[in-house]
C-alpha positions as YAML, in Angstrom:
chain: A
units: angstrom
residues:
- id: 1
  name: MET
  ca: [26.48, -151.00, -25.89]
- id: 2
  name: SER
  ca: [28.74, -148.19, -27.07]
- id: 3
  name: LYS
  ca: [31.89, -148.83, -29.09]
- id: 4
  name: GLN
  ca: [35.10, -148.95, -27.10]
- id: 5
  name: LEU
  ca: [38.70, -148.19, -27.88]
- id: 6
  name: GLY
  ca: [41.24, -150.97, -27.43]
- id: 7
  name: PHE
  ca: [42.31, -149.47, -24.10]
- id: 8
  name: GLY
  ca: [38.80, -149.60, -22.67]
- id: 9
  name: GLN
  ca: [37.42, -146.09, -23.04]
- id: 10
  name: PRO
  ca: [34.05, -145.79, -24.78]
- id: 11
  name: TYR
  ca: [33.83, -143.52, -27.81]
- id: 12
  name: GLY
  ca: [32.53, -140.06, -26.93]
- id: 13
  name: THR
  ca: [34.00, -140.05, -23.42]
- id: 14
  name: MET
  ca: [37.16, -138.53, -21.95]
- id: 15
  name: ALA
  ca: [40.10, -140.63, -23.08]
- id: 16
  name: GLN
  ca: [42.93, -138.21, -22.36]
- id: 17
  name: THR
  ca: [43.96, -135.44, -20.00]
- id: 18
  name: ALA
  ca: [46.72, -133.09, -21.19]
- id: 19
  name: TYR
  ca: [49.12, -130.70, -19.52]
- id: 20
  name: ILE
  ca: [51.56, -128.09, -20.83]
- id: 21
  name: VAL
  ca: [54.98, -128.48, -19.24]
- id: 22
  name: PRO
  ca: [58.23, -126.49, -19.37]
- id: 23
  name: ASP
  ca: [60.47, -129.59, -19.35]
- id: 24
  name: LEU
  ca: [59.12, -132.82, -20.83]
- id: 25
  name: ALA
  ca: [61.69, -135.15, -19.27]
- id: 26
  name: ALA
  ca: [61.14, -133.70, -15.78]
- id: 27
  name: ALA
  ca: [57.36, -133.88, -16.21]
- id: 28
  name: CYS
  ca: [57.52, -137.53, -17.29]
- id: 29
  name: LEU
  ca: [59.67, -138.32, -14.26]
- id: 30
  name: HIS
  ca: [57.20, -136.54, -11.94]
- id: 31
  name: TRP
  ca: [54.21, -138.43, -13.37]
- id: 32
  name: MET
  ca: [56.06, -141.75, -13.13]
- id: 33
  name: GLN
  ca: [57.49, -141.34, -9.63]
- id: 34
  name: ASN
  ca: [54.62, -139.55, -7.92]
- id: 35
  name: LEU
  ca: [51.45, -140.37, -9.82]
- id: 36
  name: GLY
  ca: [51.93, -143.93, -11.06]
- id: 37
  name: ALA
  ca: [51.76, -143.19, -14.78]
- id: 38
  name: GLY
  ca: [54.04, -144.66, -17.40]
- id: 39
  name: PRO
  ca: [55.94, -145.59, -19.34]
- id: 40
  name: PHE
  ca: [55.83, -142.51, -21.57]
- id: 41
  name: PHE
  ca: [56.08, -142.53, -25.35]
- id: 42
  name: VAL
  ca: [57.71, -139.41, -26.81]
- id: 43
  name: LEU
  ca: [56.97, -137.78, -30.14]
- id: 44
  name: PRO
  ca: [59.59, -135.06, -30.76]
- id: 45
  name: HIS
  ca: [58.81, -132.05, -32.90]
- id: 46
  name: LEU
  ca: [55.15, -132.53, -33.74]
- id: 47
  name: TYR
  ca: [55.04, -129.80, -36.32]
- id: 48
  name: ALA
  ca: [52.29, -130.56, -38.82]
- id: 49
  name: PRO
  ca: [52.04, -128.42, -41.96]
- id: 50
  name: GLY
  ca: [48.51, -127.15, -42.54]
- id: 51
  name: GLN
  ca: [47.70, -126.40, -38.90]
- id: 52
  name: THR
  ca: [45.16, -123.69, -38.24]
- id: 53
  name: TYR
  ca: [44.91, -121.63, -35.07]
- id: 54
  name: ARG
  ca: [41.93, -119.33, -34.66]
- id: 55
  name: GLY
  ca: [41.33, -119.40, -38.42]
- id: 56
  name: ALA
  ca: [44.89, -118.59, -39.50]
- id: 57
  name: GLU
  ca: [47.84, -120.76, -40.49]
- id: 58
  name: SER
  ca: [49.83, -121.95, -37.50]
- id: 59
  name: ARG
  ca: [53.45, -123.04, -37.31]
- id: 60
  name: ALA
  ca: [53.51, -124.25, -33.71]
- id: 61
  name: ASP
  ca: [55.98, -126.98, -32.83]
- id: 62
  name: VAL
  ca: [55.71, -129.13, -29.72]
- id: 63
  name: THR
  ca: [57.25, -132.25, -28.26]
- id: 64
  name: LEU
  ca: [54.80, -134.50, -26.49]
- id: 65
  name: ALA
  ca: [54.74, -137.64, -24.39]
- id: 66
  name: MET
  ca: [51.86, -140.00, -23.74]
- id: 67
  name: GLY
  ca: [51.49, -142.55, -20.97]
- id: 68
  name: PHE
  ca: [48.69, -144.18, -19.06]
- id: 69
  name: ALA
  ca: [47.48, -144.13, -15.48]
- id: 70
  name: GLY
  ca: [44.89, -146.93, -15.48]
- id: 71
  name: HIS
  ca: [42.63, -146.33, -18.49]
- id: 72
  name: MET
  ca: [43.31, -142.57, -18.60]
- id: 73
  name: MET
  ca: [45.91, -141.38, -21.07]
- id: 74
  name: ILE
  ca: [48.12, -138.58, -19.80]
- id: 75
  name: GLU
  ca: [49.56, -136.29, -22.46]
- id: 76
  name: LEU
  ca: [52.43, -133.97, -21.59]
- id: 77
  name: ILE
  ca: [53.15, -131.17, -24.10]
- id: 78
  name: GLN
  ca: [56.25, -129.00, -24.21]
- id: 79
  name: PRO
  ca: [55.94, -126.03, -26.61]
- id: 80
  name: LEU
  ca: [59.16, -125.49, -28.57]
- id: 81
  name: ASP
  ca: [58.59, -122.04, -30.06]
- id: 82
  name: ASP
  ca: [56.80, -118.73, -29.63]
- id: 83
  name: HIS
  ca: [54.42, -119.07, -32.58]
- id: 84
  name: PRO
  ca: [50.75, -118.34, -31.82]
- id: 85
  name: SER
  ca: [48.97, -121.51, -30.71]
- id: 86
  name: VAL
  ca: [46.49, -122.89, -28.20]
- id: 87
  name: TYR
  ca: [49.51, -123.87, -26.11]
- id: 88
  name: ARG
  ca: [51.09, -120.41, -26.13]
- id: 89
  name: GLU
  ca: [47.67, -118.84, -25.49]
- id: 90
  name: THR
  ca: [47.22, -120.92, -22.34]
- id: 91
  name: MET
  ca: [50.75, -120.27, -21.11]
- id: 92
  name: GLU
  ca: [50.32, -116.54, -21.53]
- id: 93
  name: ARG
  ca: [46.94, -116.60, -19.78]
- id: 94
  name: ARG
  ca: [47.78, -118.77, -16.77]
- id: 95
  name: GLY
  ca: [51.12, -120.54, -17.19]
- id: 96
  name: PHE
  ca: [51.92, -124.24, -17.31]
- id: 97
  name: GLY
  ca: [49.55, -126.98, -16.18]
- id: 98
  name: TYR
  ca: [46.22, -128.38, -17.30]
- id: 99
  name: HIS
  ca: [45.43, -127.75, -20.96]
- id: 100
  name: HIS
  ca: [42.66, -130.00, -22.32]
- id: 101
  name: VAL
  ca: [40.70, -133.22, -22.21]
- id: 102
  name: GLY
  ca: [40.59, -135.41, -25.28]
- id: 103
  name: ILE
  ca: [37.37, -137.12, -26.36]
- id: 104
  name: ALA
  ca: [37.50, -139.86, -29.00]
- id: 105
  name: PHE
  ca: [35.11, -139.74, -31.97]
- id: 106
  name: ASP
  ca: [34.93, -141.75, -35.16]
- id: 107
  name: ASP
  ca: [33.76, -138.60, -36.99]
- id: 108
  name: VAL
  ca: [35.60, -135.55, -35.68]
- id: 109
  name: ASP
  ca: [33.95, -133.19, -38.18]
- id: 110
  name: ALA
  ca: [30.45, -134.24, -37.13]
- id: 111
  name: ALA
  ca: [31.41, -133.95, -33.46]
- id: 112
  name: SER
  ca: [32.83, -130.48, -34.12]
- id: 113
  name: ARG
  ca: [29.58, -129.37, -35.77]
- id: 114
  name: ASP
  ca: [27.64, -130.72, -32.78]
- id: 115
  name: TYR
  ca: [29.82, -128.78, -30.33]
- id: 116
  name: GLN
  ca: [29.61, -125.65, -32.49]
- id: 117
  name: ALA
  ca: [25.80, -125.89, -32.32]
- id: 118
  name: ARG
  ca: [26.26, -125.68, -28.51]
- id: 119
  name: GLY
  ca: [28.35, -122.51, -28.70]
- id: 120
  name: TYR
  ca: [31.89, -123.85, -29.14]
- id: 121
  name: HIS
  ca: [34.21, -122.83, -31.95]
- id: 122
  name: GLU
  ca: [37.30, -124.42, -33.44]
- id: 123
  name: ALA
  ca: [40.43, -122.92, -31.92]
- id: 124
  name: TYR
  ca: [42.95, -125.29, -33.51]
- id: 125
  name: ARG
  ca: [43.07, -128.07, -36.10]
- id: 126
  name: ALA
  ca: [46.02, -130.22, -37.17]
- id: 127
  name: ALA
  ca: [46.83, -133.55, -38.78]
- id: 128
  name: VAL
  ca: [48.27, -136.18, -36.45]
- id: 129
  name: PRO
  ca: [50.64, -139.08, -37.23]
- id: 130
  name: THR
  ca: [48.10, -141.74, -36.20]
- id: 131
  name: GLY
  ca: [45.68, -140.55, -38.91]
- id: 132
  name: GLY
  ca: [43.04, -137.86, -39.25]
- id: 133
  name: GLU
  ca: [42.98, -134.44, -37.66]
- id: 134
  name: VAL
  ca: [42.54, -133.31, -34.08]
- id: 135
  name: VAL
  ca: [40.31, -130.35, -33.35]
- id: 136
  name: TYR
  ca: [40.56, -128.19, -30.22]
- id: 137
  name: LEU
  ca: [37.31, -126.52, -29.22]
- id: 138
  name: ASP
  ca: [36.78, -123.40, -27.15]
- id: 139
  name: ASP
  ca: [33.58, -122.06, -25.63]
- id: 140
  name: GLY
  ca: [35.28, -118.77, -24.74]
- id: 141
  name: THR
  ca: [36.99, -120.20, -21.65]
- id: 142
  name: GLY
  ca: [39.59, -122.45, -23.32]
- id: 143
  name: ALA
  ca: [42.76, -120.66, -22.27]
- id: 144
  name: ALA
  ca: [41.36, -119.98, -18.81]
- id: 145
  name: GLN
  ca: [39.71, -123.33, -18.03]
- id: 146
  name: GLY
  ca: [40.90, -125.77, -20.69]
- id: 147
  name: PHE
  ca: [40.04, -126.83, -24.20]
- id: 148
  name: ILE
  ca: [38.23, -129.90, -25.50]
- id: 149
  name: GLU
  ca: [40.21, -131.90, -28.04]
- id: 150
  name: LEU
  ca: [38.34, -134.11, -30.47]
- id: 151
  name: LEU
  ca: [40.49, -137.18, -31.11]
- id: 152
  name: PRO
  ca: [39.96, -139.01, -34.41]
- id: 153
  name: VAL
  ca: [39.42, -142.73, -33.92]
- id: 154
  name: THR
  ca: [41.42, -144.28, -36.73]
- id: 155
  name: PRO
  ca: [42.94, -147.77, -36.88]
- id: 156
  name: GLY
  ca: [46.36, -146.14, -36.32]
- id: 157
  name: MET
  ca: [45.16, -144.14, -33.32]
- id: 158
  name: ASP
  ca: [43.47, -147.07, -31.63]
- id: 159
  name: ALA
  ca: [46.42, -149.41, -32.24]
- id: 160
  name: THR
  ca: [48.99, -146.86, -31.04]
- id: 161
  name: PHE
  ca: [47.14, -145.79, -27.91]
- id: 162
  name: THR
  ca: [46.23, -149.39, -27.06]
- id: 163
  name: ARG
  ca: [49.92, -150.33, -27.40]
- id: 164
  name: PHE
  ca: [50.78, -147.58, -24.90]
- id: 165
  name: TRP
  ca: [48.09, -148.80, -22.50]
- id: 166
  name: GLU
  ca: [49.19, -152.43, -22.79]
- id: 167
  name: ALA
  ca: [52.76, -151.38, -21.99]
- id: 168
  name: SER
  ca: [51.50, -149.66, -18.82]
- id: 169
  name: ARG
  ca: [49.68, -152.77, -17.60]
- id: 170
  name: THR
  ca: [52.86, -154.81, -17.19]
- id: 171
  name: TRP
  ca: [55.35, -152.01, -16.74]
- id: 172
  name: ASP
  ca: [58.04, -152.77, -14.15]
- id: 173
  name: GLY
  ca: [59.64, -149.31, -14.18]
- id: 174
  name: SER
  ca: [62.29, -150.17, -16.75]
- id: 175
  name: ASP
  ca: [62.64, -148.32, -20.05]
- id: 176
  name: PRO
  ca: [60.50, -145.40, -18.80]
- id: 177
  name: ILE
  ca: [60.88, -143.15, -21.89]
- id: 178
  name: ARG
  ca: [60.19, -144.79, -25.25]
- id: 179
  name: PRO
  ca: [59.78, -143.69, -28.87]
- id: 180
  name: PHE
  ca: [56.24, -142.90, -30.01]
- id: 181
  name: MET
  ca: [56.31, -145.00, -33.18]
...
């Protein structure tokens, strides 16, 4: 039996679907009212020093929100600047909308090497507040068709995402936008 995250997804499988949006509050409202997701947990200004984008230092800043629809985490990302990034690259290529799927791994670096052996390359890497670093992978179609994000399974990540999922299970529509931490 494979290991599972606290919210039910097995390691190594899609745990998250992410979208780039022009207005985070409006996007959260849309997902809540029309698609049954929520509540959403907002992390303003996720600017992590030490980011790399396509091998160079990146200074991208985003605000994001995470909520659940069943066992699938929905991540909504609003870019806040014009710095080069995987978000800006996608917006310039095809506009707002689908951006990536997130797959949870206990060893992101090993997973990245495995994907690189299959022809992918690292497009973006950044530390995250729940511990570890995320890695976005591109097989040459990332901006056109979507990236793969490797999510580091850390105690902080599992506890935080499980807390979001548990909130969704009994959510009555009140307090729809909540702080991330």
